C-alpha positions in Angstrom: 0.0 0.0 0.0 1.2 3.5 -0.8 -0.3 6.8 0.2 -0.3 9.6 -2.4 -1.4 13.3 -2.5 -0.2 15.3 -5.5 0.9 14.9 -9.1 3.2 13.0 -11.3 4.6 14.1 -14.7 4.6 10.5 -16.1 2.1 9.6 -18.9 -0.3 6.8 -18.4 0.1 3.8 -20.6 -3.7 3.2 -20.8 -5.9 5.4 -23.0 -7.7 8.2 -21.2 -11.1 6.6 -21.7 -10.0 3.4 -20.0 -8.4 5.4 -17.1 -11.7 7.3 -16.6 -13.6 4.1 -16.5 -11.3 2.6 -13.9 -11.6 5.7 -11.8 -15.4 5.4 -11.9 -15.1 1.8 -10.8 -12.6 2.4 -8.0 -14.1 5.3 -6.3 -17.5 6.3 -4.9 -19.1 9.4 -6.5 -17.5 12.4 -5.0 -19.7 13.6 -2.1 -20.2 17.2 -1.2 -19.9 17.6 2.6 -19.6 20.6 4.9 -16.1 19.8 5.8 -15.0 23.2 7.2 -16.1 22.1 10.7 -14.4 20.0 13.3 -15.2 16.7 14.9 -16.3 18.2 18.2 -18.6 20.7 16.4 -20.6 17.8 14.9 -21.0 16.5 18.5 -22.1 20.0 19.7 -24.7 20.2 17.0 -26.1 16.9 18.1 -26.1 18.1 21.7 -28.5 20.9 20.6 -30.8 18.4 18.9 -30.9 15.7 21.6 -29.6 17.1 24.9 -31.3 14.5 27.1 -30.6 11.5 25.0 -28.0 9.0 26.3 -24.6 9.5 24.7 -22.3 7.0 26.4 -22.7 4.0 28.7 -20.0 2.2 30.7 -21.0 -0.5 33.1 -23.7 0.9 35.3 -23.0 4.6 34.5 -24.1 6.8 31.7 -24.1 10.4 30.5 -26.6 12.2 28.4 -25.4 14.4 25.5 -25.8 17.5 27.6 -24.0 16.0 30.6 -21.1 14.8 28.4 -20.8 18.1 26.7 -20.8 20.0 29.9 -18.1 17.8 31.5 -16.0 18.0 28.3 -16.4 21.8 28.3 -15.1 22.1 31.9 -12.0 20.1 31.1 -11.5 21.9 27.8 -11.6 25.3 29.5 -9.1 23.9 32.1 -6.8 22.7 29.3 -6.9 26.1 27.6 -5.6 27.6 30.8 -2.6 25.3 30.2 -2.1 26.8 26.7 -3.7 24.0 24.8 -4.6 25.3 21.4 -4.4 24.3 17.7 -1.5 22.0 16.9 -0.7 21.3 20.6 -0.5 17.6 21.3 -2.2 16.3 24.4 -1.5 12.7 25.6 -4.4 10.7 27.0 -3.6 7.7 29.2 -6.7 6.5 31.0 -8.5 3.3 31.8 -11.6 2.7 29.8 -14.3 4.8 31.4 -16.7 7.7 30.9 -13.8 10.0 31.7 -11.9 8.7 28.7 -14.7 9.9 26.4 -14.8 13.2 28.3 -11.1 13.6 27.8 -11.1 12.9 24.1 -13.8 15.5 23.5 -12.2 18.0 25.8 -8.9 17.9 24.0 -10.6 18.5 20.7 -12.8 21.3 22.1 -9.7 23.0 23.6 -8.3 23.1 20.1 -5.6 20.4 20.6 -5.0 17.0 19.1 -5.1 13.9 21.2 -2.3 11.2 21.3 -3.7 8.0 22.9 -1.4 6.0 25.2 -2.6 2.6 26.4 -1.7 2.1 30.1 -1.4 -1.7 29.3 1.5 -1.0 26.9 5.0 -1.9 27.9 7.0 0.9 29.4 9.4 0.9 26.5 6.7 1.5 24.0 5.1 4.3 26.0 8.6 5.9 26.4 9.1 5.8 22.7 5.7 7.4 22.0 6.2 10.1 24.7 9.6 11.0 23.4 8.7 11.0 19.7 5.5 13.0 20.2 7.1 15.6 22.5 3.8 16.0 24.4 3.3 19.1 26.4 0.3 17.9 28.4 -0.7 14.4 29.5 -4.2 13.5 30.8 -4.1 10.5 33.1 -5.3 9.3 36.6 -3.5 9.0 39.9 -3.2 5.2 39.9 -1.5 5.2 36.5 1.3 7.6 37.4 3.7 4.9 38.6 3.3 3.0 35.3 4.4 5.9 33.2 8.0 6.2 32.1 10.0 9.4 32.6 8.7 12.3 30.5 8.5 16.1 30.3 4.8 16.5 29.9 2.7 18.5 32.3 0.4 16.0 34.1 -3.4 16.5 34.5 -5.0 13.9 36.7 -8.7 13.8 36.1 -9.3 12.4 39.6 -7.0 14.4 41.8 -7.4 17.6 39.8 -11.2 17.2 39.6 -12.0 20.1 42.0 -10.1 22.6 39.8 -11.6 21.2 36.6 -15.2 21.3 37.9 -14.8 25.0 38.7 -14.5 25.8 35.0 -17.4 26.9 32.8 -19.8 24.3 31.3 -20.4 26.4 28.2 -19.0 25.6 24.7 -15.6 27.1 24.0 -14.4 29.6 21.6 -11.5 28.2 19.7 -9.5 29.2 16.6 -9.1 25.5 15.6 -10.0 24.8 11.9 -10.7 21.7 9.9 -7.0 21.8 8.7 -5.6 21.5 12.2 -4.6 18.2 13.7 -7.3 16.1 15.5 -5.3 13.2 16.7 -2.0 11.3 16.3 -2.2 7.5 16.4 0.9 5.4 16.5 1.3 2.4 14.2 2.0 -1.0 15.7 5.6 -0.9 14.6 5.4 -4.3 13.0 7.4 -3.0 10.1 9.9 -1.0 12.1 9.6 1.6 14.8 6.1 2.9 15.6 5.2 6.0 13.7 2.7 8.7 14.7 0.1 9.2 12.0 -1.1 12.8 12.0 -4.8 13.1 11.0 -6.5 16.5 10.5 -10.1 17.3 11.4 -11.5 17.4 7.8 -10.3 13.8 7.2 -12.3 12.4 10.1 -15.3 14.6 9.3 -15.3 13.1 5.9 -15.4 9.6 7.5 -18.2 10.7 9.8 -20.3 12.0 6.9 -19.7 8.8 4.9 -20.8 6.7 7.8 -24.0 8.7 8.1 -24.9 7.9 4.5 -24.2 4.2 4.9 -25.6 3.5 8.3 -29.1 4.4 9.5 -30.1 6.0 12.8 -31.4 2.6 13.9 -28.0 1.0 13.0 -26.1 3.6 15.1 -28.5 3.5 18.1 -26.0 1.5 20.2 -22.4 1.2 18.9 -20.1 -1.2 20.8 -16.8 0.6 21.5 -14.4 -2.1 22.5 -11.3 -1.2 20.6 -8.4 0.6 22.3 -8.2 4.3 21.5 -4.7 3.5 20.3 -6.2 1.8 17.2 -8.1 3.8 14.6 -11.2 1.5 14.6 -12.0 3.4 17.8 -12.4 6.6 15.8 -15.5 5.0 14.1 -16.8 3.5 17.3 -16.7 6.7 19.3 -17.2 9.6 17.0 -19.7 8.2 14.5 -22.4 7.6 17.1 -21.7 10.8 19.0 -22.0 12.8 15.7 -25.4 11.4 14.7 -27.3 10.8 17.9 -26.3 7.2 18.8 -25.0 5.7 22.0 -21.4 4.7 22.6 -21.5 1.5 24.7 -18.0 1.1 26.2 -16.5 -2.3 26.9 -13.0 -3.4 28.0 -13.0 -6.0 25.2 -15.3 -7.1 22.5 -15.5 -10.5 24.1 -17.0 -8.9 27.2 -20.1 -8.1 25.2 -22.4 -10.8 26.6 -21.7 -9.6 30.2 -22.5 -6.0 29.6 -25.5 -4.5 31.4 -26.3 -2.7 28.1 -25.7 -5.7 25.9 -29.3 -5.7 24.6 -28.8 -2.1 23.5 -26.0 -2.9 21.1 -27.1 -2.5 17.5 -23.7 -2.3 15.7 -20.5 -4.2 16.3 -17.3 -2.9 14.8 -14.4 -5.3 15.4 -11.9 -7.8 13.9 -13.0 -11.1 12.4 -11.2 -13.2 15.1 -13.3 -11.4 17.8 -16.6 -11.9 16.0 -15.7 -15.6 15.4 -15.2 -16.1 19.1 -18.5 -14.2 19.9 -20.2 -16.6 17.5 -18.6 -19.6 19.2 -19.8 -18.6 22.7 -23.2 -17.4 21.3 -22.4 -14.0 22.6 -24.0 -11.7 20.0 -27.2 -10.1 21.4 -30.4 -10.2 19.4 -30.4 -6.4 19.2 -27.3 -6.4 16.9 -28.3 -5.5 13.3 -24.9 -4.6 11.7 -21.5 -6.2 11.9 -18.5 -4.3 10.6 -15.3 -6.3 10.2 -11.8 -4.9 9.6 -8.2 -5.3 10.5 -7.8 -8.9 9.4 -8.5 -10.9 6.2 -12.2 -11.8 6.2 -13.3 -15.3 5.1 -16.7 -15.7 3.4 -17.4 -18.8 5.6 -17.4 -16.5 8.7 -19.7 -14.0 7.1 -22.2 -16.7 6.2 -22.0 -18.0 9.8 -22.9 -14.5 11.0 -25.9 -14.5 8.8 -27.3 -17.6 10.5 -28.4 -15.2 13.2 -31.8 -13.9 12.2 -31.2 -10.5 13.6 -28.2 -9.7 11.4 -29.2 -7.5 8.5 -25.8 -6.5 7.0 -22.1 -7.5 7.3 -19.5 -5.1 6.0 -15.9 -5.8 5.1 -13.9 -2.6 5.7 -10.3 -2.0 4.8 -7.8 0.9 5.3 -4.5 1.9 6.8 -4.2 4.3 9.7 -2.7 6.7 7.2 -6.1 7.1 5.6 -8.4 7.7 8.5 -9.6 4.3 9.6 -11.4 3.1 6.4 -10.5 3.5 2.7 -12.8 0.9 1.1 -15.9 -1.0 2.1 -18.0 -3.9 0.8 -21.4 -5.1 1.8 -21.1 -8.9 1.9 -24.5 -10.3 1.4 -26.1 -13.5 2.6 -25.3 -16.2 0.1 -22.4 -14.4 -1.5 -19.6 -16.7 -2.6 -16.6 -14.3 -2.3 -15.5 -11.4 -0.2 -13.7 -8.4 -1.6 -12.5 -5.1 -0.1 -15.2 -3.4 -2.3 -15.1 0.2 -3.4 -13.6 3.4 -2.0 -15.5 5.3 0.6 -16.7 8.8 -0.3 -14.0 11.3 -1.5 -11.3 8.6 -1.6 -9.3 7.4 -4.6 -8.0 3.9 -4.9 -5.8 2.9 -7.9 -3.7 -0.1 -8.8 -0.3 1.0 -10.3 2.7 -0.9 -11.6 6.3 -0.2 -10.8 6.4 2.7 -13.3 3.5 4.3 -11.5 1.1 3.6 -14.3 -2.4 2.3 -14.0 -2.6 -1.4 -14.7 -5.3 -2.9 -17.0 -8.2 -4.8 -15.5 -7.1 -8.3 -14.3 -3.4 -7.3 -13.9 -1.8 -7.3 -10.5 -0.6 -4.0 -9.1 0.1 -2.1 -5.9 -2.8 -0.3 -4.2 -2.4 3.5 -3.9 -4.8 5.5 -1.8 -5.5 9.2 -1.8 -8.3 11.7 -1.1 -9.8 13.6 1.8 -8.9 10.9 4.4 -5.2 11.0 3.7 -3.1 11.8 6.8 -0.9 14.9 6.9 2.0 12.6 7.3 4.1 11.0 10.0 4.7 13.2 13.1 8.2 14.6 13.3 9.5 12.3 10.5 9.5 14.2 7.3 11.8 11.7 5.6 9.3 8.9 6.2 6.5 11.1 5.0 8.3 11.9 1.8 9.0 8.2 1.3 5.4 6.9 1.9 3.2 9.9 0.9 4.4 10.3 -2.7 3.2 12.8 -5.4 1.3 10.7 -7.8 -2.3 10.0 -7.3 -4.1 13.3 -7.4 -3.1 14.1 -11.0 -4.0 10.6 -12.2 -7.4 10.8 -10.4 -8.1 14.3 -11.8 -7.0 13.5 -15.4 
């Protein structure tokens, strides 16, 4: 996979008419979205529509849209007193809880970009991420301080600093953050080398959120299971899609905990990896309320899809694909009951996917090539690593796609 943003001076070997046809086949029709807004503003618009509706559930606790907004506002105002503003990175290292959702929204509302740090990660990995990101602020909790490696960030403990935070205003903030500012930096696994921080701007995630609103209904998003660590980009879908369109985020420590959740029968959409859904099937742990199953992150076998459809309540199973460098998902396919094969499908809205050969030319139908991805979802690049950005984000696709 390659990422691409700009233009190449090479000529294509295929005639223009064939190139145009392939572009139509490999991308969704360009969608017109209001993209000059930020992630948290979509949430704030939803707060105005449904202030009393439940926004997030964790164990036996829950927050309405209004309560979540007010708590996030208080923390955001506090963060602004610490000079959090656009392009300022704020680490977030919290156990899964309502406070974790409050923290994510607060960082965005203050104008900053969040950098998730999993407290379960080895100290060496956390140290690498802290050093590489050069965080100025770190949100955490008192019992996690001893697990953190040495760092230079200013600590904000959501529990011990609670009194100072709750004295702040509950009103929405004024911020100069724009859709071209950073929203988050998620580190890759490092399976192909050192972990790299992928820098995603607001407009990229807003495009994903709008696409999701077109594909999934209000009923589908009524209760979205959020079981993925915020250090993985599947969490961006699980958290911000429902919060942008009036659904509930149902937090869980792990997807396999689903059958034991108090709110299990409120889950309507599961967004996870194939191995997790296979185990849920084995233990008969998928509630009758679930309508939609989204699968990503691992190769998907058709046999598994057809097993999912043996449950009468399942209406749709989607196969989703995309690297962190392209805002969670780049392509999607609805795999239907009775289908014989599974593909990665078509590009999501405002995304370009092309197969190119070693000379960066589009390959004819039926010929193998390397997948290049571009469009609104493309990351700004790798944080603090311009040489890696130049290597992986190459100037090719935009000119080809616009030809």
